[in-house]
VOGU-3710 file (C-alpha; in Angstrom, 3 decimals, decimal comma):
1> mpsllgidsg> -135,662/63,463/148,988  -133,752/63,311/145,676  -135,791/62,706/142,552  -135,407/62,836/138,770  -137,566/64,242/135,989  -138,045/62,294/132,760  -139,909/63,939/129,886  -141,519/61,667/127,298  -143,028/63,407/124,293  -144,910/61,001/122,067
11> ltvtkavifd> -146,836/61,601/118,880  -150,021/62,828/120,568  -149,188/63,285/124,263  -146,264/64,881/126,053  -145,617/63,701/129,619  -143,574/64,777/132,614  -142,799/62,027/135,122  -141,027/62,548/138,441  -139,324/59,423/139,794  -137,705/58,444/143,057
21> idgtpiavar> -134,169/57,287/142,360  -135,296/53,639/142,720  -137,592/54,126/139,714  -140,886/54,567/141,543  -143,054/57,146/139,756  -144,025/59,927/142,165  -146,111/62,053/139,820  -147,210/61,964/136,191  -148,748/64,815/134,212  -149,862/64,730/130,597
31> rrvtqliprp> -150,873/67,186/127,939  -152,231/66,427/124,480  -150,427/68,048/121,576  -152,426/68,841/118,462  -151,571/66,658/115,506  -151,776/68,744/112,352  -152,639/66,959/109,098  -152,826/69,735/106,463  -153,137/67,170/103,683  -152,790/63,400/103,210
41> rfverdmhel> -149,442/61,985/104,366  -148,468/65,266/106,100  -148,323/64,913/109,905  -146,976/67,891/111,824  -147,130/69,776/115,115  -146,649/73,352/116,222  -143,291/73,544/117,999  -144,366/76,364/120,311  -147,490/74,440/121,350  -145,343/71,402/122,112
51> wtataeaire> -143,083/73,407/124,412  -146,001/75,132/126,143  -147,754/71,807/126,723  -144,557/70,219/128,054  -143,887/73,138/130,384  -147,441/72,910/131,743  -147,025/69,158/132,298  -143,777/69,720/134,204  -145,381/72,363/136,434  -148,338/70,060/137,157
61> aialsgrpan> -146,093/67,072/137,916  -144,129/69,130/140,438  -147,375/70,209/142,107  -148,725/66,656/142,157  -145,512/65,302/143,674  -146,005/67,326/146,840  -142,264/67,887/146,950  -140,197/71,020/146,413  -138,757/71,491/142,936  -135,233/71,533/144,324
71> diqavaatah> -135,624/67,808/145,093  -135,249/67,237/141,336  -131,557/66,513/140,819  -131,534/66,399/137,011  -133,758/66,364/133,951  -133,657/64,590/130,574  -136,076/64,213/127,708  -136,935/61,536/125,225  -139,385/61,880/122,374  -140,568/60,316/119,157
81> gdgiyvldqs> -137,574/59,588/116,986  -136,985/60,487/113,355  -139,131/63,217/111,835  -137,496/66,652/111,732  -137,600/69,907/113,721  -135,601/72,770/112,229  -134,556/76,223/113,427  -133,386/79,135/111,337  -130,055/80,897/111,839  -131,560/83,019/114,631
91> emplgngivs> -132,657/79,854/116,485  -136,362/80,303/115,801  -138,625/77,450/114,606  -138,693/77,244/110,824  -142,251/76,040/110,325  -143,938/73,142/112,079  -142,141/70,094/113,365  -142,639/67,060/111,136  -143,372/63,890/113,109  -142,467/60,301/112,396
101> ldsragdivd> -145,928/59,352/111,085  -145,379/61,686/108,123  -144,949/59,993/104,735  -144,766/62,924/102,310  -141,311/61,805/101,169  -142,531/58,471/99,807  -141,708/59,302/96,179  -138,174/60,345/97,121  -137,560/57,123/99,022  -139,011/55,098/96,139
111> qwmknkvaee> -136,562/56,799/93,791  -133,661/56,104/96,142  -134,652/52,438/96,157  -134,458/52,381/92,365  -131,237/54,340/91,814  -129,028/52,508/94,329  -128,938/55,302/96,916  -130,600/52,914/99,387  -127,936/50,242/98,838  -125,153/52,754/99,411
121> aieltgqvph> -126,970/54,159/102,425  -127,215/50,851/104,247  -123,498/50,199/103,768  -122,507/53,678/104,913  -125,115/54,551/107,551  -126,357/51,108/108,612  -129,942/51,644/107,522  -132,182/51,880/104,509  -133,729/55,376/104,292  -137,432/55,504/105,055
131> vsapsallaw> -140,190/58,069/104,611  -139,868/59,769/108,008  -136,068/59,703/108,184  -134,398/63,133/108,448  -132,600/62,396/105,164  -135,860/61,880/103,265  -137,724/64,801/104,854  -134,858/67,220/104,274  -134,575/66,066/100,656  -138,319/66,675/100,275
141> mrdheperfk> -137,883/70,154/101,772  -135,015/70,846/99,373  -137,172/69,915/96,385  -140,542/71,359/97,444  -139,747/74,189/99,879  -136,392/75,546/98,673  -136,718/78,888/100,491  -137,316/77,134/103,791  -134,457/74,766/103,050  -132,036/77,650/102,463
151> righimsckd> -132,902/79,186/105,834  -132,126/76,060/107,908  -129,690/76,896/110,672  -130,055/73,897/112,985  -131,444/70,391/112,454  -133,067/68,868/115,511  -135,187/66,003/116,713  -138,249/66,449/118,908  -136,433/65,901/122,201  -133,614/68,209/121,097
161> wlrfcltgtv> -136,161/71,016/120,659  -137,360/70,450/124,222  -133,759/70,452/125,456  -133,227/73,773/123,643  -136,326/75,221/125,319  -135,103/74,039/128,732  -131,468/75,113/128,412  -130,987/77,369/125,386  -128,309/74,980/124,087  -128,367/73,394/120,627
171> gtdrteasts> -127,346/69,760/120,324  -128,380/66,126/120,207  -127,176/62,796/121,563  -125,435/59,823/119,961  -128,610/57,762/119,504  -130,504/60,528/117,725  -127,471/61,608/115,682  -127,426/58,195/114,009  -130,895/58,426/112,441  -129,480/59,345/108,997
181> ftnvrtqdys> -126,058/60,950/108,813  -123,486/58,904/110,760  -121,008/56,333/109,524  -122,189/53,046/111,016  -118,640/51,915/111,744  -117,107/55,085/113,201  -120,423/56,162/114,788  -119,596/59,791/113,889  -121,186/62,218/111,435  -120,227/61,602/107,820
191> edalrlfglq> -120,154/64,261/105,105  -120,350/61,374/102,638  -123,803/60,579/104,017  -124,977/64,130/103,417  -123,604/64,028/99,859  -125,259/60,671/99,227  -128,670/62,240/99,842  -127,825/65,484/98,046  -127,807/67,405/101,322  -124,185/68,567/101,462
201> alvgtlppaa> -125,377/72,159/101,865  -126,473/71,248/105,402  -123,041/70,202/106,670  -122,879/73,101/109,124  -126,382/72,552/110,506  -125,944/69,150/112,141  -126,123/69,471/115,936  -123,152/68,468/118,111  -123,719/65,007/119,584  -123,134/64,128/123,246
211> rsdeivgrit> -123,578/60,960/125,258  -127,184/60,527/126,344  -126,140/60,793/130,008  -123,911/63,833/129,551  -124,993/67,073/131,232  -125,352/69,528/128,338  -126,981/72,512/129,972  -128,982/73,867/132,874  -132,510/75,128/133,316  -132,670/78,753/132,223
221> adaarltglv> -134,495/81,520/134,063  -137,223/81,568/131,393  -137,687/77,804/131,547  -137,777/77,901/135,337  -140,522/80,545/135,232  -142,651/78,451/132,859  -142,077/75,005/134,378  -141,568/75,604/138,090  -138,159/73,900/137,933  -135,259/75,470/139,791
231> egtpvaaglh> -133,002/77,605/137,620  -129,651/75,868/137,160  -130,991/72,292/137,478  -128,749/70,039/135,311  -130,149/68,729/132,026  -128,742/65,633/130,291  -128,724/65,166/126,515  -131,470/62,513/126,601  -132,040/59,898/123,927  -134,187/58,539/121,105
241> dvtasalgag> -137,434/57,071/122,484  -136,750/53,640/121,023  -133,595/53,351/123,111  -135,186/55,060/126,106  -138,048/52,562/126,134  -135,672/49,609/126,027  -133,528/51,093/128,795  -136,504/51,857/131,016  -138,023/48,428/130,407  -134,836/46,643/131,463
251> gyadgvvavi> -134,375/45,439/127,886  -131,229/47,416/127,065  -128,979/44,413/127,670  -127,218/41,561/125,910  -129,304/38,464/125,187  -132,614/40,344/125,403  -134,954/41,718/122,772  -136,960/44,739/123,868  -140,484/44,749/122,439  -142,228/48,111/122,771
261> agtysinetl> -145,871/48,087/121,698  -146,484/51,791/121,274  -147,509/53,855/118,279  -144,618/52,106/116,551  -143,816/48,423/116,634  -140,358/48,660/118,208  -138,118/45,630/118,516  -134,453/46,041/119,369  -131,347/44,364/120,700  -127,737/45,324/121,437
271> sseprvdrrw> -124,421/44,230/119,956  -120,754/45,118/120,395  -120,215/45,345/116,635  -122,214/46,789/113,750  -124,381/44,243/111,943  -126,072/45,610/108,870  -129,210/44,233/107,240  -132,069/45,770/105,285  -134,545/44,452/107,844  -133,289/46,577/110,726
281> fcrngiapgv> -131,624/49,902/111,505  -128,144/49,622/112,997  -127,760/52,761/115,103  -125,578/54,097/117,896  -126,067/52,877/121,421  -125,728/55,147/124,418  -121,983/54,546/124,783  -119,307/54,356/122,065  -118,685/50,828/120,823  -122,287/49,731/121,363
291> wnsmsispas> -124,814/49,395/118,563  -128,572/49,220/118,905  -130,219/47,244/116,123  -133,908/48,028/115,813  -136,528/46,565/113,530  -139,560/48,831/113,517  -142,704/49,900/111,691  -145,581/52,289/112,529  -147,935/49,376/113,116  -148,540/48,572/116,750
301> sanyewfiek> -150,949/49,705/119,479  -152,014/52,838/117,572  -154,335/50,383/115,784  -155,928/49,433/119,123  -156,294/53,102/120,077  -157,879/53,802/116,675  -160,407/50,992/117,222  -161,377/52,447/120,605  -161,640/55,986/119,284  -163,643/55,158/116,170
311> lcagdrarcd> -165,688/52,120/117,171  -166,059/52,438/120,952  -166,639/56,189/121,237  -169,885/55,876/123,213  -168,424/53,502/125,783  -165,303/55,631/126,058  -167,349/58,764/126,760  -169,305/56,932/129,468  -166,106/55,630/131,046  -164,562/59,097/131,004
321> adgtsihall> -167,682/60,494/132,672  -167,677/57,718/135,308  -163,945/57,950/135,934  -163,483/54,331/134,847  -161,209/52,782/132,232  -162,351/51,864/128,733  -159,525/49,323/128,676  -160,901/47,582/131,767  -164,358/47,538/130,200  -163,065/45,923/127,022
331> aseidaafer> -160,784/43,460/128,831  -163,644/41,061/129,576  -164,713/41,061/125,916  -161,139/40,428/124,820  -160,650/37,646/127,381  -163,871/35,948/126,243  -162,787/36,173/122,606  -159,461/34,496/123,438  -161,400/31,549/124,873  -163,266/30,697/121,642
341> pspvlfhpyl> -162,071/29,765/118,170  -161,993/32,538/115,610  -160,830/32,793/111,994  -160,673/36,615/112,109  -157,308/38,157/111,183  -156,316/41,808/111,007  -153,476/43,571/109,212  -152,546/46,465/111,563  -151,437/48,821/108,808  -153,508/51,922/109,482
351> ygspygasas> -150,437/54,165/109,602  -147,734/52,173/107,853  -146,222/48,720/107,615  -143,100/46,651/106,939  -144,481/46,267/103,407  -144,172/49,895/102,342  -146,299/53,020/102,513  -149,060/51,743/100,219  -150,129/48,895/102,546  -153,416/49,398/104,366
361> aaffglggwh> -155,305/47,795/107,223  -158,039/45,194/106,809  -159,991/42,483/108,595  -160,094/39,019/107,018  -162,444/36,163/107,866  -165,011/38,442/109,485  -168,590/37,145/109,581  -171,879/38,614/110,698  -171,847/36,380/113,789  -168,605/37,879/115,109
371> drgdmlravl> -168,740/40,621/117,727  -166,540/43,444/118,969  -164,490/41,105/121,121  -163,552/38,996/118,093  -162,448/42,128/116,264  -160,430/43,376/119,241  -158,764/39,993/119,559  -157,827/40,123/115,869  -156,443/43,652/116,246  -154,272/42,625/119,194
381> egiafnhrih> -153,091/39,445/117,468  -152,318/41,452/114,332  -150,209/43,833/116,411  -148,294/40,912/117,922  -147,880/39,224/114,512  -146,362/42,430/113,174  -143,950/42,492/116,121  -143,025/38,904/115,302  -142,068/39,915/111,746  -139,448/42,197/113,266
391> vdalrdgfaf> -138,377/39,844/116,063  -137,891/37,005/113,558  -135,707/39,300/111,445  -133,539/40,115/114,467  -133,329/36,420/115,392  -131,512/35,858/112,105  -128,701/38,173/113,186  -128,575/38,098/116,966  -128,848/35,678/119,865  -131,459/36,412/122,512
401> tearlaggvs> -133,541/34,145/124,691  -136,122/36,429/126,257  -138,247/39,465/125,497  -139,018/42,482/127,661  -142,426/43,907/126,787  -143,596/47,462/127,412  -146,504/49,536/126,168  -150,100/50,118/127,184  -151,438/46,817/125,854  -149,027/44,959/128,152
411> rnpavvqmfa> -151,223/45,920/131,147  -153,602/43,075/130,162  -152,185/39,694/131,336  -153,999/37,865/128,520  -152,234/40,062/125,980  -148,854/39,395/127,595  -149,503/35,660/127,358  -150,511/36,134/123,725  -147,163/37,818/122,984  -145,288/34,955/124,686
421> dilampvtvt> -147,228/32,393/122,635  -146,826/34,269/119,326  -143,119/35,017/119,838  -142,550/31,527/121,292  -140,244/32,854/124,006  -140,492/33,997/127,620  -141,869/37,523/127,938  -141,347/39,729/130,984  -143,419/42,862/131,428  -141,658/45,966/132,620
431> gtdeaaawga> -142,473/47,019/136,168  -143,275/50,607/135,198  -145,937/52,077/132,953  -143,515/54,870/132,031  -140,594/52,996/130,501  -139,495/55,745/128,092  -139,627/58,490/130,728  -137,736/56,238/133,155  -135,097/55,642/130,489  -134,650/59,400/130,149
441> alcagagagi> -134,553/59,801/133,927  -131,848/57,132/134,156  -129,688/59,199/131,816  -130,347/62,291/133,919  -129,423/60,383/137,065  -126,196/59,074/135,571  -125,283/62,575/134,414  -125,884/63,914/137,913  -123,686/61,192/139,447  -126,526/59,294/141,140
451> yadpqsastt> -125,843/56,164/139,077  -122,559/54,874/137,694  -124,204/54,627/134,275  -127,777/54,418/132,938  -127,772/50,629/132,655  -126,596/49,930/136,186  -129,803/51,358/137,644  -132,284/50,171/135,035  -133,244/47,098/137,049  -133,802/48,941/140,325
461> kkqgencmpn> -137,516/48,932/139,573  -138,826/45,380/139,932  -140,030/43,629/136,812  -143,634/42,655/136,353  -145,201/39,372/135,299  -143,137/36,763/133,493  -145,041/34,642/130,978  -143,806/31,396/129,485  -145,074/30,331/126,066  -147,626/27,538/125,914
471> pirsadydkr> -146,354/25,048/123,277  -149,857/24,119/122,078  -150,976/27,715/121,679  -147,636/28,651/120,082  -148,135/25,956/117,449  -151,674/27,208/116,744  -150,482/30,803/116,536  -147,715/29,782/114,165  -150,352/28,552/111,692  -152,295/31,802/112,042
481> yrlfleiaet> -149,106/33,797/111,612  -148,139/31,954/108,430  -151,581/32,718/106,972  -151,234/36,348/108,098  -147,981/36,527/106,091  -149,449/34,694/103,099  -152,315/37,169/102,884  -149,849/40,057/103,076  -147,775/38,622/100,235  -150,953/38,226/98,181
491> mkplwpkiag> -151,917/41,829/98,927  -148,555/43,316/97,915  -149,502/44,002/94,274  -153,041/45,018/95,279  -152,225/47,605/97,962  -150,858/50,188/95,474  -153,987/49,746/93,339  -156,196/50,291/96,382  -154,215/53,402/97,337  -154,537/54,611/93,761
501> laqesaadaa> -158,332/54,706/94,022  -158,137/57,754/96,297  -155,806/59,528/93,878  -158,129/58,777/90,963  -161,135/60,053/92,922  -159,283/63,255/93,835  -158,316/63,778/90,194  -161,905/63,244/89,051  -163,180/65,707/91,646  -160,724/68,337/90,440
511> v> -162,010/68,149/86,872
//
């Protein structure tokens, strides 16, 4: 029976998912990829380890499917967007890949904000540069690693590296090409953008950009040996994970805002014209003449995962040993906390925020009589409040009447209802747990001629629960949200001082 392979490489886990052509997952295999943090604000990964882990996941998924590899009609990858993966002129990795949680380029971005580069960038490229943008990371490399910078032969994203490993072809797709260096109106690469960031020396290193559903290569003999795929299987260009998640969740459509609660708080909607604003990135859609406006920050369910890892380690170990789910164990505590009043609020800024790199996470209103459930409730509400910051920004520029929610936290019905109440709009949960991989598979299927286009098949998988907002709870959440914002505004001048304490301590220790 025909099937499709979607690869989804996140910030800590790379996955291979085989789907029936109606969107039903047949097999899923995962591998963890080591996150390297050589010093504060540096977040990297070994590119060879990433490929090895992905190849192992593909081989396992094929075995788990119980089907022959030649059932797989096409392959496509998606992966964390932004960050940077570079090859030298001989097409070998030039150091580690830098992932999108990296913030080493903060000083460069701060300078661009002061000297008008940011204002020119938003007019030209449709987005304000940020710390993990290719523009900022390459400028950092130019200033701090000039020898490495001089040796750059090819600039890639994470999923483009996986495509290269699968096919031996260098390139990207339209969605990924627009992360820094395209003209927002023409949707094509712009040498003016490179000059704006002082990166004109890299003009010959930008990868050719294809449509996300365009077949750009075929599985090589080496890749077939490592993965178990059939040599010659078509590979589509794939797409940025933000767009892939929206597509796979059924939220890549007019009048809908896709809300993806993953490591990043992703909130996006489509338009047929470019609309530029500092509060969102205006980037290329899958097809020419379509723009995907996304308002994002690294402040979503990674905070929940952090809480589990750091504060529920014992329970997690027991659940792993028993073969049960830590999330199911905590669900009853969370549900109970939702049923009682609580003043506890949480800023979910462990890894970044809409308020800049210096913001940090904190609980407010916490008393000795509160328990773990109250804290988990506050973490989840803080995640949803941060999504609302972005959704409210998009509401100022676009018309949409419903949200499509995806991400691990959406498996809890109480959390879905919470999102509906906080966003004050109907929320539909995607019918698949693997929205990003399904989005990639849709592009593969369209490239192979199974679908007319990626969007036409995105609703073949039935949607999950639809939640309507409760007006009383929405009004209560609006008060909590306003206080959440007020505290953040109060903290703005304090966050840099708090961050400075670590720098002062490091300086004292060095004396």
